[in-house]
C-alpha positions in Angstrom: -55.3 -74.4 26.1 -52.8 -74.5 29.0 -50.0 -75.4 26.6 -50.7 -72.2 24.5 -50.8 -70.1 27.6 -47.4 -71.5 28.6 -45.9 -70.8 25.1 -47.1 -67.2 25.2 -45.7 -66.6 28.6 -42.4 -68.1 27.7 -42.3 -65.8 24.5 -43.0 -62.6 26.7 -40.3 -63.5 29.1 -37.8 -64.1 26.3 -38.6 -60.8 24.6 -38.3 -58.9 28.0 -34.8 -60.5 28.6 -33.6 -59.6 25.2 -34.7 -56.0 25.6 -33.1 -55.6 29.0 -29.9 -57.0 27.6 -29.7 -54.6 24.7 -30.5 -51.6 26.9 -27.7 -52.4 29.3 -25.3 -52.8 26.3 -26.1 -49.4 24.9 -25.7 -47.8 28.4 -22.3 -49.3 29.1 -20.8 -49.2 25.6 -22.1 -46.3 23.5 -21.2 -46.3 19.9 -19.4 -43.1 18.6 -21.2 -41.1 16.0 -19.8 -41.2 12.6 -17.4 -38.4 11.7 -18.9 -35.7 9.3 -15.5 -35.3 7.5 -13.4 -38.3 6.8 -10.0 -38.0 8.2 -6.8 -38.8 6.5 -4.7 -41.7 8.0 -1.9 -40.6 10.3 1.4 -39.9 8.8 4.3 -42.0 9.9 6.8 -39.3 9.2 7.0 -36.4 11.8 6.9 -32.8 10.5 10.3 -31.2 11.0 11.6 -27.7 10.9 13.1 -28.2 7.5 9.6 -29.4 6.3 8.2 -26.1 7.6 10.9 -24.1 5.9 10.2 -26.0 2.6 6.6 -25.1 3.0 7.5 -21.4 3.3 9.6 -21.6 0.2 6.8 -23.3 -1.7 4.5 -20.5 -0.8 7.0 -17.9 -2.0 7.7 -19.8 -5.2 3.9 -19.3 -6.1 4.2 -15.5 -6.2 4.0 -14.5 -9.8 7.0 -12.6 -11.2 5.8 -9.7 -13.3 2.6 -11.4 -14.2 -0.7 -9.4 -14.8 -3.3 -9.3 -12.0 -6.5 -11.2 -12.8 -8.4 -7.8 -12.4 -8.3 -4.5 -10.8 -9.7 -4.3 -7.3 -12.3 -1.9 -5.9 -13.6 -0.6 -2.5 -15.9 -3.7 -2.4 -12.9 -6.0 -2.4 -11.2 -4.4 0.6 -11.5 -5.9 4.1 -11.0 -3.9 7.2 -8.3 -4.8 9.7 -9.8 -4.0 13.0 -6.9 -2.5 15.1 -6.7 0.0 17.7 -4.8 2.9 16.1 -6.6 6.2 16.2 -4.9 7.9 13.2 -2.4 5.5 11.6 0.1 7.2 9.2 2.9 5.2 7.7 2.8 1.5 7.6 5.4 -1.2 7.6 4.8 -4.9 7.4 7.4 -7.4 8.9 7.1 -11.0 10.0 3.3 -10.8 10.0 3.0 -7.6 12.0 2.2 -4.0 10.8 4.0 -1.1 12.4 2.0 2.1 12.4 2.7 5.6 13.6 -0.4 7.3 15.2 -0.3 11.0 14.7 -3.2 11.5 17.1 -1.4 10.2 20.3 2.3 10.2 19.1 2.7 6.5 19.5 4.2 3.6 17.4 2.0 0.7 17.4 2.5 -3.0 16.4 -0.6 -4.5 14.9 -1.0 -8.3 14.1 -1.7 -8.2 10.5 -4.3 -11.0 10.5 -6.2 -10.5 13.9 -5.7 -6.8 14.3 -4.3 -7.4 17.9 -2.7 -4.1 18.8 0.1 -3.2 21.4 1.9 0.0 22.1 5.5 -0.4 20.8 6.8 3.0 21.9 5.6 6.4 22.6 7.3 9.6 21.4 7.0 9.5 17.5 4.7 12.3 16.5 4.1 11.8 12.8 5.7 9.5 10.2 4.8 8.7 6.5 7.3 5.9 6.0 9.3 3.5 8.3 12.5 1.6 7.2 13.7 -1.6 9.0 17.3 -2.7 9.5 17.9 -6.3 10.7 20.5 -6.6 13.5 22.1 -9.2 15.5 19.7 -8.4 18.3 16.6 -8.4 16.0 15.8 -5.2 14.3 16.0 -1.4 14.3 13.3 0.9 12.9 14.4 4.0 11.2 11.4 6.6 11.5 11.4 10.0 10.1 9.4 12.3 12.1 7.7 14.7 9.7 6.3 16.9 12.5 9.8 17.5 14.5 12.1 17.3 11.5 14.1 14.4 13.2 15.0 10.8 12.5 14.5 8.4 15.3 15.8 4.8 15.9 13.5 2.3 17.6 14.9 -1.1 18.5 13.1 -4.4 19.0 13.4 -4.3 22.7 11.1 -1.2 22.5 13.4 1.2 24.4 12.5 4.8 24.1 13.2 6.3 20.7 16.7 7.5 20.1 17.1 10.7 18.1 19.6 9.9 15.4 19.6 13.1 13.3 17.9 16.5 12.8 20.4 18.7 10.9 19.3 19.5 7.2 15.9 17.7 7.6 13.0 19.8 6.3 9.8 17.8 6.2 11.4 14.2 6.1 8.9 11.9 4.4 10.4 8.9 2.7 13.3 6.8 3.9 15.3 3.9 2.3 18.3 2.1 3.6 21.5 1.7 1.7 23.7 -1.5 2.0 26.1 0.2 4.4 23.1 0.8 6.7 23.0 4.5 6.0 19.8 6.1 4.6 18.4 8.2 2.1 15.7 10.6 3.2 13.4 12.9 1.1 12.7 16.3 2.3 9.1 17.1 1.1 9.4 20.7 2.1 13.1 21.2 1.2 12.9 19.5 -2.2 16.1 17.7 -1.5 17.5 14.2 -0.8 19.5 13.8 2.5 22.1 11.1 3.2 22.0 10.1 6.9 24.6 7.8 8.3 24.2 5.3 11.1 26.1 7.8 13.3 23.7 10.6 12.6 25.7 12.7 10.1 23.6 14.3 7.4 24.4 15.8 4.0 22.3 17.0 1.2 23.4 15.0 -1.9 20.7 15.8 -4.4 18.4 18.6 -5.0 15.9 19.9 -7.5 13.0 17.6 -6.6 9.3 18.7 -6.5 8.0 17.9 -2.9 9.6 14.4 -2.9 7.7 11.8 -0.9 8.1 8.1 -1.2 11.5 6.5 -1.9 12.7 2.9 -2.8 16.1 1.6 -3.3 16.6 -1.5 -5.4 20.3 -2.5 -5.7 21.9 0.6 -7.2 18.7 2.0 -8.4 16.7 4.7 -6.6 13.1 5.5 -7.3 11.6 8.8 -5.9 8.1 10.1 -6.0 7.4 13.8 -6.7 4.2 14.8 -5.0 4.3 18.2 -6.4 4.6 17.5 -10.1 2.4 15.3 -12.2 5.0 15.5 -15.0 7.7 14.2 -12.8 5.5 11.9 -10.9 8.2 9.1 -10.4 11.8 9.4 -11.3 14.8 7.1 -11.0 18.6 7.4 -10.9 21.6 5.3 -9.9 23.3 5.6 -6.5 26.5 5.8 -8.5 25.4 9.3 -9.5 25.2 10.4 -6.0 28.3 11.9 -4.2 28.1 9.5 -1.4 32.0 8.9 -0.9 32.9 12.5 -1.7 32.0 14.7 1.4 33.2 17.9 -0.2 31.2 17.5 -3.4 28.2 19.7 -4.2 24.8 18.1 -4.2 23.8 16.3 -7.5 21.4 18.0 -9.7 19.6 17.1 -12.9 20.4 13.3 -12.3 16.7 12.0 -12.1 15.3 10.3 -15.2 11.6 9.9 -15.9 10.0 6.7 -14.8 6.3 7.5 -14.7 4.5 10.8 -15.7 1.0 12.1 -15.8 0.0 11.1 -12.2 -1.4 13.2 -9.6 -0.1 13.6 -6.0 2.0 10.4 -5.9 2.9 9.7 -2.2 4.1 6.2 -1.3 6.3 3.7 -3.1 6.7 0.2 -2.5 8.7 -2.6 -4.3 6.9 -5.9 -3.9 7.9 -9.5 -4.0 6.5 -9.8 -7.5 8.9 -7.3 -8.9 6.4 -4.4 -9.5 6.8 -1.0 -8.1 3.5 -0.1 -6.5 2.5 3.5 -5.7 -0.4 5.5 -4.3 -1.7 8.6 -6.2 -4.9 10.5 -6.8 -7.6 10.5 -9.4 -9.6 13.5 -8.5 -10.4 13.1 -4.8 -10.1 9.4 -4.8 -7.1 7.3 -3.6 -5.6 4.9 -6.1 -2.8 2.2 -6.2 -1.2 1.6 -9.4 1.9 -0.3 -10.4 4.5 -0.6 -13.2 7.4 -2.8 -14.1 10.2 -0.4 -13.0 12.9 -1.9 -15.2 10.7 -1.7 -18.4 9.9 1.9 -17.6 13.5 3.0 -17.2 13.9 3.1 -20.9 12.3 6.5 -21.8 9.6 6.4 -19.0 6.0 5.2 -18.9 3.0 7.5 -19.2 0.0 7.3 -17.0 -1.9 5.1 -19.5 0.8 2.5 -19.2 0.1 2.3 -15.4 -1.9 -0.8 -14.3 -4.5 0.2 -11.7 -4.4 -2.3 -8.8 -6.9 -0.7 -6.5 -9.5 2.0 -7.2 -11.0 3.2 -3.9 -13.6 5.5 -2.6 -11.2 6.7 0.0 -10.2 10.2 0.1 -6.8 10.9 -1.2 -4.1 10.8 -0.2 -3.8 7.1 0.6 -1.0 6.6 3.2 1.1 3.8 4.6 1.3 1.6 1.5 2.9 -1.8 2.4 2.6 -5.3 1.0 3.4 -8.5 2.7 5.6 -11.4 1.3 2.4 -13.3 0.6 1.1 -10.3 -1.4 -1.5 -8.9 0.9 -1.8 -5.1 0.2 -2.4 -2.8 3.2 -3.3 0.9 2.9 -5.3 3.5 4.7 -6.4 7.2 4.1 -4.6 9.6 6.3 -7.9 11.0 7.8 -9.5 7.7 9.2 -8.5 5.0 11.6 -9.4 2.0 9.4 -6.6 -0.1 7.8 -7.8 -1.7 4.6 -6.2 -4.8 3.0 -6.8 -7.0 -0.1 -5.2 -10.2 -1.2 -3.6 -9.8 -4.6 -3.6 -12.4 -7.3 -7.0 -13.8 -6.2 
């Protein structure tokens, strides 16, 4: 009997000792929880700047060249970029930032195109429908046609006050595109003319006979112009060689535009994207629409409205304004009457 009691006491003592040892071990050396996601082994090769550049090139290489979209996009596909611009008008995408002119407070803003973070870039631009960018040794200059004041302003990257470059012969300057010599072609929406503006501010009407010309794009020696006031002449094209750029005494060119797209109502903005298509905003009734064509294919006799590929059909009131497309094919647009900037990722 005494022997059994002794054995029981010995077992209890042993169990108590083991439990105490385990508790102490767990307190002093906790075991990490297992990872929910298995991690890849560390790379033995460091990432270099050349690797990052190659990655950027790889992304650019994935952009389809003149390939059809998987589908047309609608209002439901649009996301809102929440910035802080009251009445944006005119958009330009550059290095992942949007530059937008606010017609409400006469300010040019810079908006981060992914987060919407907004800063005041410069004050003093009243209204602009289009912005052109010239890369310089110091960074870049923005060429901004002020539709309200009939002037062209230059805004540098240092955010100095806008410099008035030109005002003579400007009558409702809407669209602007830069030539290779860093001069510009500007459409006069009220004057129905095309004006050549040099980097020194000299102006000259070099073409006339348009119908409320708005958006303009230059691709090499080819110029595309939107006629907001004529559905029959919705988008036209011509060569820079047909313009009297070198002859200062020559009369303005007339009857040089050739049809590119006809049958579209109130075409406003044009944009030549990285995929090779010419994108444009126009109206179907009161709704704003973005369409596109292969501009080279349409040069041969012109394309009709039923040959236009509808990219985006919105419920926004026309006219859509500020059309711009990033290098990775994010399309940004807004209506002229509202603060929201909308965007959609193309080819998804």
